C-alpha positions as CSV (number, residue, x, y, z in Angstrom):
1,M,-1.4,-34.8,-5.9
2,R,-1.2,-31.1,-6.4
3,R,2.0,-29.1,-5.9
4,T,1.7,-26.7,-2.9
5,S,2.8,-23.2,-2.5
6,I,2.0,-20.1,-0.4
7,G,1.9,-16.4,-1.2
8,T,4.9,-14.6,0.0
9,W,3.0,-11.3,0.4
10,A,1.8,-12.7,3.7
11,Y,5.3,-11.9,5.0
12,N,6.0,-8.5,3.5
13,I,2.8,-6.4,3.7
14,G,0.1,-5.7,6.3
15,P,1.5,-6.6,9.8
16,Y,4.9,-7.4,8.1
17,A,5.1,-4.2,6.0
18,E,7.7,-2.5,8.2
19,R,9.7,-5.6,8.9
20,P,9.3,-8.1,6.2
21,V,10.6,-11.6,6.8
22,P,13.8,-11.8,4.7
23,F,13.1,-13.5,1.4
24,E,15.9,-16.0,1.8
25,T,14.4,-17.0,5.2
26,V,11.0,-17.4,3.6
27,G,12.4,-19.6,0.8
28,K,14.5,-21.9,3.0
29,T,11.7,-22.3,5.6
30,L,9.1,-23.1,3.0
31,A,11.4,-25.8,1.6
32,E,11.9,-27.2,5.1
33,L,8.1,-27.3,5.6
34,G,7.8,-29.4,2.5
35,F,6.2,-26.9,0.1
36,D,6.8,-27.4,-3.6
37,G,7.0,-23.8,-4.3
38,L,6.2,-20.2,-3.4
39,E,4.0,-17.6,-5.0
40,L,6.0,-14.4,-5.4
41,G,4.7,-11.0,-4.2
42,G,7.0,-8.9,-6.2
43,F,7.1,-5.8,-4.1
44,N,8.3,-4.3,-0.8
45,G,11.8,-5.7,-0.7
46,Y,11.0,-9.0,-2.4
47,P,12.4,-9.7,-5.9
48,N,10.7,-7.7,-8.6
49,P,11.4,-6.3,-12.1
50,H,12.7,-3.0,-10.7
51,S,15.1,-4.5,-8.1
52,L,16.4,-7.1,-10.6
53,P,16.4,-5.3,-14.0
54,H,19.1,-7.4,-15.6
55,A,18.9,-10.9,-17.1
56,A,21.9,-12.2,-15.1
57,Q,20.2,-11.1,-11.8
58,R,17.0,-12.9,-12.7
59,A,18.9,-16.0,-13.7
60,A,20.6,-16.0,-10.4
61,L,17.3,-15.7,-8.5
62,K,15.8,-18.5,-10.6
63,E,18.8,-20.6,-9.7
64,Q,18.5,-19.7,-6.0
65,I,14.9,-20.7,-5.8
66,A,15.6,-24.0,-7.6
67,G,18.4,-24.5,-5.1
68,W,15.9,-24.5,-2.3
69,G,14.0,-27.2,-4.2
70,L,11.1,-24.8,-5.0
71,G,9.2,-23.7,-8.0
72,V,7.2,-20.5,-8.4
73,S,3.4,-20.9,-8.8
74,G,2.7,-17.3,-9.9
75,L,3.6,-13.7,-9.7
76,A,1.5,-11.0,-7.9
77,A,2.4,-8.0,-10.0
78,D,2.8,-4.6,-8.2
79,L,0.3,-2.5,-10.2
80,W,-1.3,-0.7,-7.2
81,S,0.5,2.6,-7.9
82,Q,-1.1,2.7,-11.4
83,H,-4.5,4.0,-12.4
84,L,-6.8,1.6,-14.2
85,I,-10.3,2.9,-13.6
86,D,-10.0,6.7,-12.9
87,T,-8.2,7.6,-16.1
88,D,-8.7,7.1,-19.8
89,D,-5.0,6.7,-20.4
90,Q,-3.8,3.3,-19.2
91,S,-0.4,3.5,-20.9
92,A,1.5,3.6,-17.6
93,Y,-0.4,0.6,-16.3
94,L,0.3,-1.3,-19.6
95,A,4.0,-0.5,-19.4
96,E,4.2,-1.7,-15.8
97,F,2.2,-4.9,-16.6
98,A,4.6,-5.6,-19.6
99,L,7.6,-5.1,-17.3
100,N,6.2,-7.6,-14.8
101,A,5.3,-10.0,-17.6
102,D,8.9,-10.0,-18.8
103,F,10.0,-10.6,-15.3
104,A,7.7,-13.6,-14.9
105,R,8.9,-15.0,-18.3
106,D,12.5,-14.7,-17.3
107,L,11.9,-16.6,-14.1
108,G,9.9,-19.3,-15.8
109,I,6.7,-18.2,-14.0
110,K,3.6,-19.1,-16.0
111,T,0.8,-17.1,-14.2
112,I,0.6,-13.4,-13.5
113,R,-2.0,-12.1,-11.1
114,V,-4.0,-8.8,-11.4
115,D,-6.8,-7.0,-9.7
116,T,-8.9,-3.9,-10.6
117,V,-6.5,-1.7,-8.5
118,Q,-9.0,0.7,-7.1
119,P,-11.6,0.2,-4.4
120,P,-15.3,-0.3,-5.1
121,T,-16.0,3.3,-3.9
122,I,-14.4,4.5,-7.2
123,L,-17.8,3.7,-8.8
124,A,-19.2,6.7,-7.0
125,T,-17.0,9.0,-9.0
126,V,-16.6,7.1,-12.3
127,D,-19.6,5.9,-14.3
128,E,-19.9,2.1,-14.0
129,Q,-20.0,1.5,-17.7
130,T,-17.0,3.7,-18.3
131,A,-15.1,1.9,-15.6
132,L,-16.0,-1.5,-17.0
133,D,-15.0,-0.4,-20.5
134,R,-11.6,0.8,-19.2
135,V,-10.9,-2.4,-17.4
136,V,-11.9,-4.6,-20.3
137,R,-10.1,-2.6,-22.9
138,T,-6.9,-2.6,-20.8
139,W,-7.0,-6.2,-19.8
140,R,-7.6,-7.3,-23.4
141,T,-4.3,-5.8,-24.2
142,C,-2.7,-7.3,-21.1
143,A,-3.9,-10.7,-22.1
144,R,-2.2,-10.4,-25.4
145,I,1.0,-9.2,-23.8
146,A,0.9,-12.2,-21.4
147,A,0.2,-14.6,-24.2
148,E,3.2,-13.3,-26.2
149,R,5.3,-14.3,-23.2
150,G,3.6,-17.7,-22.6
151,L,1.7,-16.5,-19.5
152,H,-1.7,-17.0,-18.1
153,M,-3.3,-13.9,-16.6
154,A,-5.4,-14.5,-13.5
155,W,-7.8,-11.9,-12.1
156,E,-8.3,-12.1,-8.3
157,F,-11.7,-10.6,-7.6
158,E,-12.2,-9.5,-4.1
159,P,-14.3,-7.2,-1.9
160,G,-11.5,-4.6,-1.6
161,F,-11.5,-3.8,-5.4
162,A,-14.1,-2.6,-7.9
163,F,-16.4,-5.1,-9.7
164,N,-16.9,-7.3,-6.7
165,K,-20.3,-8.8,-7.4
166,P,-20.7,-12.3,-8.9
167,S,-22.4,-10.8,-12.0
168,D,-19.5,-8.3,-12.4
169,V,-17.0,-11.2,-12.5
170,L,-19.0,-13.0,-15.2
171,R,-19.5,-9.8,-17.2
172,I,-15.7,-9.2,-17.4
173,L,-15.0,-12.8,-18.2
174,D,-17.6,-12.7,-21.0
175,A,-15.9,-9.6,-22.4
176,I,-12.4,-11.1,-22.4
177,P,-12.8,-14.5,-23.9
178,D,-9.0,-15.0,-24.4
179,D,-7.9,-18.5,-23.6
180,N,-5.1,-17.3,-21.3
181,F,-7.4,-15.0,-19.2
182,G,-9.4,-16.3,-16.3
183,V,-10.1,-15.8,-12.6
184,L,-8.1,-16.7,-9.6
185,Y,-10.6,-18.4,-7.3
186,D,-9.7,-17.7,-3.6
187,T,-12.0,-19.5,-1.2
188,C,-11.9,-16.6,1.2
189,H,-12.8,-14.0,-1.5
190,G,-15.4,-16.4,-2.9
191,Q,-17.1,-16.5,0.5
192,M,-17.1,-12.7,0.9
193,V,-18.3,-12.0,-2.6
194,A,-20.9,-14.8,-3.1
195,V,-22.1,-15.4,0.4
196,V,-21.5,-12.1,2.4
197,G,-21.7,-9.5,-0.4
198,A,-19.0,-7.4,1.4
199,R,-18.4,-3.9,0.2
200,Q,-20.7,-4.2,-2.8
201,P,-21.9,-0.8,-4.0
202,G,-25.7,-0.3,-4.4
203,Q,-27.9,-3.4,-4.0
204,K,-26.1,-6.3,-2.5
205,E,-25.8,-9.4,-4.7
206,T,-25.2,-12.9,-3.2
207,L,-25.9,-16.4,-4.5
208,P,-28.5,-18.8,-3.0
209,G,-26.1,-21.6,-3.6
210,G,-23.1,-19.7,-2.1
211,Q,-19.6,-20.6,-3.2
212,L,-20.6,-23.8,-4.8
213,E,-23.0,-22.0,-7.2
214,F,-20.4,-19.4,-7.9
215,I,-17.8,-22.0,-8.8
216,E,-20.3,-23.7,-11.1
217,R,-21.0,-20.3,-12.9
218,L,-17.3,-19.7,-13.3
219,S,-16.5,-23.2,-14.4
220,G,-14.1,-23.4,-17.3
221,R,-12.7,-19.9,-16.6
222,I,-10.9,-20.6,-13.3
223,N,-7.2,-20.7,-14.0
224,H,-5.6,-20.4,-10.5
225,I,-6.7,-21.4,-7.0
226,H,-6.0,-20.0,-3.5
227,L,-7.2,-22.0,-0.6
228,I,-7.7,-20.4,2.9
229,D,-10.6,-20.0,5.4
230,S,-13.0,-17.1,5.9
231,D,-14.7,-15.9,9.0
232,N,-17.2,-13.7,7.1
233,T,-15.3,-10.5,7.9
234,C,-13.0,-8.1,6.2
235,H,-9.5,-7.1,7.1
236,K,-9.5,-3.5,8.6
237,D,-7.4,-0.7,7.1
238,A,-5.5,1.8,9.2
239,N,-8.7,3.7,9.9
240,G,-10.6,0.6,11.1
241,Q,-12.7,0.4,7.9
242,D,-13.3,-2.8,6.0
243,E,-10.7,-3.2,3.3
244,T,-10.6,-6.7,1.8
245,S,-11.3,-10.3,2.9
246,A,-9.6,-11.4,6.1
247,H,-7.7,-14.6,5.5
248,P,-7.8,-16.7,8.7
249,P,-6.0,-20.0,8.9
250,F,-7.7,-23.2,8.0
251,G,-10.1,-24.1,10.8
252,D,-10.6,-20.6,12.1
253,G,-13.5,-19.8,9.8
254,V,-16.7,-21.2,8.2
255,V,-15.6,-22.4,4.8
256,D,-16.6,-26.0,4.0
257,F,-13.5,-27.3,2.3
258,D,-14.9,-30.8,2.0
259,Q,-17.6,-29.4,-0.2
260,L,-15.6,-26.8,-2.2
261,V,-12.2,-28.5,-2.8
262,P,-13.5,-31.6,-4.5
263,R,-15.4,-29.3,-6.9
264,L,-12.4,-27.0,-7.5
265,A,-10.3,-30.1,-8.1
266,R,-12.4,-30.9,-11.1
267,E,-11.6,-27.7,-12.8
268,R,-9.1,-28.0,-15.7
269,L,-6.4,-25.5,-14.7
270,P,-3.3,-24.8,-16.9
271,H,-1.1,-26.1,-14.0
272,D,-1.2,-28.3,-10.9
273,W,-0.7,-25.7,-8.1
274,W,-2.8,-25.2,-5.0
275,T,-1.7,-22.0,-3.1
276,I,-2.3,-20.9,0.5
277,D,-3.1,-17.2,1.0
278,L,-2.6,-15.7,4.4
279,C,-2.7,-12.0,3.2
280,F,-2.9,-9.5,6.1
281,W,-3.1,-12.2,8.8
282,D,-1.4,-10.9,11.9
283,N,0.8,-13.9,12.7
284,A,1.0,-15.4,9.2
285,W,4.6,-16.6,9.7
286,D,3.7,-18.5,12.9
287,V,0.7,-20.3,11.4
288,T,2.3,-21.3,8.1
289,A,3.3,-24.7,9.3
290,R,-0.2,-25.4,10.6
291,C,-1.7,-24.3,7.3
292,K,0.7,-26.5,5.3
293,T,-0.5,-29.5,7.4
294,A,-4.2,-28.6,6.6
295,L,-3.4,-28.2,2.9
296,D,-1.6,-31.5,2.8
297,D,-4.7,-33.2,4.3
298,L,-6.9,-31.7,1.6
299,N,-4.3,-32.7,-1.0
300,R,-4.3,-36.3,0.2
301,R,-8.0,-36.6,0.1
302,Y,-8.9,-34.5,-3.0
303,G,-5.7,-33.7,-4.9
């Protein structure tokens, strides 16, 4: 059986940005629902390296989470205020990544999540090869920083960020062969990237075999898994424009989990976590228990 967690960003961004569910309420409720852990979104009022700069504070947080009977499956680092693609100086990005990596190490977290920060439209103003070189060069350094702290680095590709075609993902993986660097495979993003081709610049690129083909191509480089449904649409930003994948609850979309989960279960991850992602879902808090029940069913059959 896999350990189960859920991303806490579902409760402090998007519909919850102005009134996040208190972190203590999140922890206690997840424990009551039978989760084994949480995946920490370290921003907007939830614990992060800036709000807890001292070792004693971090030790107290670690003790608090353990007191709830929970572990932490990963850290989503807040790097969105940084510039990765539209500058040739990534020193600020690297400094912030290192700060988050230290935070993860101090809390005993083994996986740190990243993305390419800027939307796919950035490739209209930055040459694609230049953009790719900047991402690869910076993430090679990040992978070394993570390795020095005993961390795995997981890239969550998605429609809302640059390099969102299947071939883009493979190109970056090939360019960063470090053992501790891989992709976070989210079944919702996998649908939108490999099947729908959402927000892809230029010629759309999808795969005839859909998500299953994508997983096969990525096999051996998947180091973290998010499970959630997809209805083949994107979440809308404040202007009503497509942003990134919608994350509807299990059963509200089109993903064939009975096909994908057994295949994902065969991947050799550096850990045994399966994580729910309800990012941007309007009533994520209210559907959490329902999603836990669905994940438990998948876990019983395929975990």
